[in-house]
C-alpha positions in Angstrom: 114.3 -5.7 -3.6 113.8 -1.8 -4.5 115.4 0.6 -2.1 113.6 3.9 -1.6 116.2 5.8 -3.3 114.7 3.7 -6.4 111.0 3.8 -5.8 109.7 6.8 -8.1 111.6 5.3 -11.1 110.0 2.2 -10.4 106.8 3.4 -10.4 107.5 4.9 -13.3 108.6 2.4 -15.0 105.7 -0.1 -13.9 103.3 3.2 -15.9 105.0 3.0 -18.8 104.7 -1.3 -19.1 101.2 -0.7 -18.8 100.7 2.4 -21.3 102.7 -0.8 -23.5 100.1 -3.0 -23.0 96.8 -1.3 -21.7 95.7 0.0 -25.3 95.4 -3.0 -26.2 94.1 -4.7 -23.3 91.3 -2.5 -23.7 91.2 -3.7 -27.5 90.3 -7.4 -26.3 88.3 -6.4 -24.0 86.1 -4.2 -26.3 85.6 -7.8 -28.0 82.1 -7.1 -28.4 82.4 -3.5 -30.6 84.7 -5.7 -33.3 82.0 -8.9 -33.4 79.4 -6.2 -33.8 81.2 -4.3 -36.7 82.7 -6.9 -38.7 79.4 -9.0 -38.5 78.1 -6.4 -41.0 80.4 -7.6 -43.6 78.3 -10.4 -44.3 81.3 -12.6 -43.9 80.8 -15.4 -40.7 84.5 -16.2 -41.5 85.9 -12.4 -40.9 83.4 -12.5 -37.4 84.7 -15.7 -36.5 87.9 -15.2 -36.5 88.9 -12.0 -36.5 90.7 -12.3 -33.0 93.0 -14.9 -34.8 93.5 -12.2 -37.5 94.7 -9.4 -36.0 96.5 -11.4 -33.5 98.7 -13.0 -35.9 98.8 -9.6 -37.6 99.8 -7.6 -34.8 102.3 -10.2 -33.7 104.2 -10.0 -37.1 104.3 -6.4 -36.8 105.7 -6.7 -33.7 108.5 -9.0 -34.7 109.6 -6.6 -37.9 109.5 -3.4 -35.3 111.8 -5.0 -32.7 113.6 -6.3 -35.8 114.0 -3.0 -37.7 114.7 -1.4 -34.1 117.6 -4.4 -33.4 119.3 -3.6 -35.7 119.2 -0.1 -37.4 118.5 1.8 -33.9 122.1 2.2 -31.6 123.0 4.3 -29.1 120.2 6.4 -27.2 120.5 9.5 -29.0 117.3 9.8 -30.4 115.2 7.9 -27.6 113.2 10.9 -26.1 112.3 12.2 -29.7 110.9 8.7 -30.8 109.2 8.0 -27.4 107.0 11.0 -28.0 106.4 11.0 -31.2 105.1 6.9 -30.5 103.0 8.2 -27.5 101.5 10.9 -30.1 100.6 8.5 -32.4 99.3 6.2 -30.0 96.9 9.2 -29.2 95.5 9.8 -32.7 95.1 5.5 -33.1 92.5 5.1 -30.4 91.2 8.7 -30.8 90.0 7.2 -33.6 88.8 4.0 -32.9 86.6 5.7 -30.3 85.5 8.2 -33.7 84.8 4.8 -34.8 82.7 3.1 -32.2 80.1 5.3 -32.8 79.7 5.8 -36.6 77.6 3.7 -38.7 80.3 1.3 -40.8 77.3 -0.9 -42.1 77.7 0.9 -46.0 81.5 0.0 -46.0 81.9 -3.1 -43.7 84.6 -4.6 -45.1 86.8 -1.7 -45.8 86.2 -1.0 -42.5 87.4 -4.3 -41.4 90.6 -4.0 -43.6 90.9 -0.2 -42.3 90.9 -1.4 -38.7 93.3 -4.2 -39.4 95.4 -1.7 -40.6 95.6 0.8 -38.2 95.5 -2.2 -35.3 98.8 -3.3 -36.7 100.4 0.5 -37.2 99.6 0.9 -33.4 101.7 -2.3 -32.8 104.5 -0.9 -34.5 104.0 2.1 -32.7 103.9 1.2 -29.2 106.9 -1.6 -29.8 109.4 1.1 -30.4 108.3 2.9 -27.3 108.5 -0.4 -25.6 111.6 -1.1 -27.2 112.9 2.5 -26.6 112.4 2.1 -22.9 113.0 -1.3 -22.2 117.0 -0.3 -23.5 116.7 2.4 -20.8 115.2 0.3 -17.8 118.2 -2.2 -18.7 120.6 0.0 -18.1 118.9 1.5 -15.0 119.3 -1.9 -13.4 116.7 -5.1 -12.9 114.8 -3.4 -10.9 113.4 -1.5 -14.2 112.9 -3.9 -15.8 110.8 -6.0 -13.3 108.7 -2.5 -12.5 108.0 -2.6 -16.3 106.7 -5.8 -16.5 104.9 -5.3 -13.6 103.0 -2.3 -14.7 102.6 -4.8 -18.0 101.0 -7.6 -16.0 98.7 -5.1 -14.3 97.4 -4.3 -17.4 95.0 -7.5 -18.3 93.6 -7.2 -15.3 92.4 -3.9 -15.1 91.3 -3.5 -18.6 88.9 -6.6 -17.4 87.8 -5.6 -14.5 87.2 -1.7 -16.1 85.1 -4.0 -18.8 82.8 -5.7 -16.3 82.3 -2.4 -14.4 81.5 -0.8 -18.4 78.8 -4.3 -18.8 77.3 -3.5 -15.5 76.9 0.2 -15.9 75.5 0.3 -19.9 74.4 -3.0 -20.1 76.2 -6.1 -22.3 73.5 -5.0 -25.1 75.3 -1.8 -25.8 78.7 -3.4 -26.6 79.5 -0.5 -29.3 78.9 2.5 -26.5 81.3 0.4 -24.1 84.2 0.5 -26.5 83.8 3.7 -27.0 84.5 4.3 -23.1 87.7 1.6 -23.2 89.1 3.6 -26.3 88.8 7.0 -24.7 90.1 5.4 -21.5 93.3 4.3 -23.9 93.7 7.6 -25.4 93.2 9.4 -21.6 96.1 6.8 -20.5 98.5 7.4 -23.2 98.1 11.5 -22.7 99.3 11.0 -19.6 102.2 8.7 -20.1 103.3 11.2 -22.5 102.9 14.0 -19.9 105.3 11.9 -17.5 107.7 10.9 -19.3 108.3 14.6 -20.8 108.0 16.8 -17.8 109.0 14.1 -15.1 110.5 10.8 -16.5 113.5 12.5 -18.9 114.3 14.8 -16.1 115.2 12.9 -13.6 119.1 12.4 -12.6 119.5 9.0 -13.3 117.5 8.9 -16.3 119.6 11.8 -17.8 123.2 10.3 -17.3 121.9 6.9 -19.0 120.6 9.1 -22.2 123.6 11.3 -22.0 126.0 8.2 -21.3 128.6 7.0 -24.5 125.6 5.3 -25.8 124.2 8.4 -26.9 127.4 8.9 -29.2 128.0 5.8 -30.8 129.5 6.0 -34.6 129.1 3.1 -36.8 131.8 2.9 -39.3 132.5 -0.3 -41.6 130.6 -2.5 -38.7 133.0 -0.6 -35.8 131.6 1.3 -32.8 133.9 4.0 -32.0 132.6 6.1 -29.0 133.4 9.5 -28.0 132.1 10.5 -24.2 131.1 14.6 -23.6 132.3 15.8 -20.5 129.6 17.0 -19.5 128.2 13.1 -18.9 131.2 12.5 -16.4 130.4 15.7 -14.7 126.4 14.1 -14.6 127.9 11.1 -13.1 130.2 13.0 -10.2 127.5 15.3 -9.2 125.2 12.5 -8.1 125.1 11.0 -4.6 128.0 8.3 -4.5 125.6 6.3 -2.0 123.0 6.1 -4.6 122.2 2.2 -5.3 122.5 2.5 -9.2 125.9 4.0 -9.3 127.6 1.9 -6.9 130.9 0.7 -8.1 129.9 1.8 -11.1 131.0 5.2 -11.7 134.5 4.0 -13.5 131.9 1.7 -16.0 129.2 5.1 -17.1 132.5 7.0 -17.2 134.6 4.6 -19.9 133.1 1.5 -20.4 135.7 -0.7 -22.0 133.0 -2.4 -24.1 131.9 0.7 -25.6 135.2 2.1 -26.6 136.8 -1.1 -28.1 136.3 -1.9 -31.5 133.8 -5.0 -32.0 131.3 -5.8 -34.8 128.3 -5.7 -34.3 128.1 -9.4 -35.7 130.3 -10.6 -32.9 128.8 -8.0 -30.3 125.6 -10.3 -30.9 127.2 -13.6 -31.0 128.6 -12.9 -27.6 125.5 -11.7 -26.0 123.2 -14.6 -27.2 126.2 -17.3 -25.9 126.9 -15.7 -22.8 122.3 -15.4 -21.9 121.2 -18.2 -24.4 119.4 -20.2 -21.5 117.5 -17.0 -20.3 116.6 -16.1 -24.1 115.1 -19.7 -24.9 113.1 -19.3 -21.4 111.4 -16.2 -22.5 111.3 -17.8 -26.0 109.5 -21.0 -24.4 107.1 -19.2 -22.0 105.8 -16.7 -24.1 104.9 -19.3 -27.5 102.9 -21.8 -24.2 101.2 -18.5 -23.2 100.3 -17.3 -26.6 99.4 -20.5 -28.2 96.4 -20.1 -26.3 95.8 -16.3 -25.1 93.8 -14.6 -25.9 92.3 -16.1 -29.6 91.3 -19.3 -27.6 89.8 -17.7 -24.8 87.1 -15.9 -26.8 86.3 -19.7 -28.6 85.5 -21.0 -24.7 81.6 -21.3 -24.7 80.0 -21.2 -21.2 79.0 -24.9 -20.5 76.3 -23.7 -18.7 73.8 -21.1 -19.2 73.9 -18.7 -16.3 76.7 -16.4 -17.5 76.7 -14.4 -20.9 79.4 -15.9 -23.7 81.1 -11.9 -23.5 80.5 -11.5 -19.8 82.0 -15.1 -19.2 84.9 -14.6 -21.7 86.0 -11.4 -20.0 85.8 -12.8 -16.3 88.5 -15.4 -17.8 90.6 -12.3 -19.3 90.3 -11.1 -15.8 91.4 -14.2 -14.3 94.4 -14.5 -16.4 95.5 -10.7 -16.2 95.2 -11.1 -12.1 97.3 -14.4 -12.2 100.1 -12.3 -14.3 99.8 -9.4 -12.2 100.6 -11.4 -8.8 103.4 -13.2 -10.7 105.1 -9.9 -12.0 104.7 -9.3 -8.2 106.1 -11.9 -6.7 108.7 -11.7 -8.9 109.9 -8.6 -7.2 110.2 -10.1 -4.2 111.7 -13.8 -4.7 114.3 -14.8 -7.0 115.1 -18.1 -8.7 118.6 -19.8 -9.7 119.1 -19.0 -13.1 119.3 -23.2 -14.0 116.1 -23.1 -12.9 114.1 -20.9 -15.2 114.2 -22.5 -18.5 113.2 -26.2 -17.2 110.4 -24.3 -15.3 109.0 -22.8 -18.6 109.1 -25.5 -20.5 106.7 -27.3 -17.5 104.3 -25.2 -18.7 103.3 -27.3 -21.2 100.7 -28.8 -18.9 98.9 -26.0 -18.6 98.4 -25.5 -22.3 97.0 -29.5 -23.0 94.6 -28.3 -19.9 93.6 -24.9 -21.1 92.4 -26.8 -24.9 90.4 -29.6 -22.6 88.3 -27.1 -21.7 85.0 -26.2 -23.9 86.4 -24.5 -26.7 84.2 -24.7 -29.2 83.9 -26.1 -32.2 85.8 -29.2 -31.4 85.1 -33.2 -32.1 87.5 -34.2 -29.0 85.5 -34.6 -25.6 85.6 -31.7 -22.9 87.5 -32.8 -20.3 86.2 -29.5 -17.6 82.3 -28.8 -18.1 82.4 -26.5 -14.9 82.4 -23.0 -15.2 85.3 -22.8 -12.8 87.9 -24.9 -14.5 89.0 -22.5 -17.5 89.4 -19.9 -14.9 91.5 -21.7 -12.4 93.6 -23.1 -15.2 94.2 -19.9 -17.1 94.8 -18.0 -13.6 97.9 -20.8 -13.3 98.8 -20.2 -16.8 99.2 -16.6 -16.6 100.4 -16.5 -12.7 103.7 -18.7 -13.8 103.8 -16.8 -16.8 104.6 -13.6 -14.8 107.0 -15.1 -12.4 108.8 -16.1 -15.6 109.4 -13.6 -17.7 109.9 -11.0 -15.3 112.8 -12.7 -13.6 114.0 -13.7 -16.9 113.9 -10.2 -19.0 115.2 -8.5 -15.5 118.8 -11.7 -15.0 119.4 -11.1 -18.7 121.1 -7.5 -18.6 121.8 -8.0 -15.4 124.8 -10.6 -16.2 126.3 -7.8 -18.7 129.2 -6.2 -18.1 128.9 -1.6 -19.1 126.1 0.4 -20.6 126.3 -0.8 -23.9 126.2 -4.4 -23.5 123.2 -3.8 -21.1 121.3 -2.0 -24.0 122.2 -4.7 -26.5 120.9 -7.4 -24.4 117.6 -5.4 -23.3 116.6 -4.7 -27.3 117.5 -8.9 -27.7 115.3 -9.4 -25.0 112.2 -7.4 -26.4 112.8 -9.2 -29.9 113.0 -12.8 -28.5 109.8 -11.5 -26.5 108.3 -10.5 -29.4 109.5 -13.5 -31.6 108.6 -15.9 -29.3 105.2 -14.1 -29.5 104.8 -14.5 -32.6 105.6 -18.6 -33.0 102.8 -19.0 -29.9 100.1 -17.3 -31.9 100.8 -19.4 -35.0 100.3 -22.5 -33.2 96.6 -21.0 -32.4 95.8 -22.2 -35.6 96.9 -25.9 -36.0 95.7 -26.3 -31.9 92.0 -25.4 -32.4 92.3 -27.5 -35.6 93.5 -30.4 -33.8 90.7 -30.4 -31.7 87.9 -30.4 -34.2 89.4 -32.7 -36.7 
């Protein structure tokens, strides 16, 4: 349960989660933009397979970026600078996308495809670094902050799909470039708002100030040994905070002098210990995202409406909307409930049923028979898939840092959670290719 004293930060972390995911939700909602632009290349393979190219390239970038952050960034000394730089980069990327929506690229269509793919991957690297930095702070703040971030992240698909439907209704589905312009401008404005909130509010909150100034900020690593010095001002900040604040009840000694931080442990030993104590939760995250990304979003784009009542592009956006709604509701439910830790992994494994049902919808091209010819069936299946995704992703991501003792270990687990999540997304996106080939043998 979220306490009143934490509500402001909870909503802020939810906003950060929304910002992390929303630009890419806008990009997928603007599928008509990519189809129109890439069709000018004259290469049917690019026009048909671009969702898989972008998905695989983007997620591979996410994994590599998370790995680099996991191994290369220690402590929170440069967190503020990293986040501000990433947000400025994201604003530039989507400002460029918005400009390209109104430019004639027919004379250099192939070059535009390459430039779009590279820019997309660059944007993925920036948003991943932003998430990793914020997620470390959330992990130290508490499980409620992690759930807030996941809740904001889960709301993205639903809200961006609603915007897509509204734009199609207002501008017409025959104007994909104009629609895309509005999507990308919205993404730019959202990212700009995040920069203002982060710089003017978030980092000035006493709880966040404490986190950014704990001993984790002054980590010195020599010959794989972690030596930490806690400055006096950090302890002053902790002492000045209200003792009854939920974040710090019973944790003053932990934040002032964390034994895990001050003990000379090697980096290798530290992560091995963390993996040993949280392997079930990390595996649950991995399995959950592998199953989800094996059919989302590339398989949704390949679903053809069984009837001609709804246009293909509109039908795709409707399914995205149902998926986003399920993911959002799952994350909301996760903030109000908990499950036994031992139940998380078995539940994650049972979700393979939804993957089987999803590929038996009218995904084209195919040679296997279609099980579900109703327009409603894919929407229901993807809603259930995303609802369980929202619950399990939120609970596992929050339980992992909460099981640690000490700010340093919580920060390490948070980075590990981000890396494992990205790895699950990569493996899941790779399974899209064999799955779509399997139904078309």
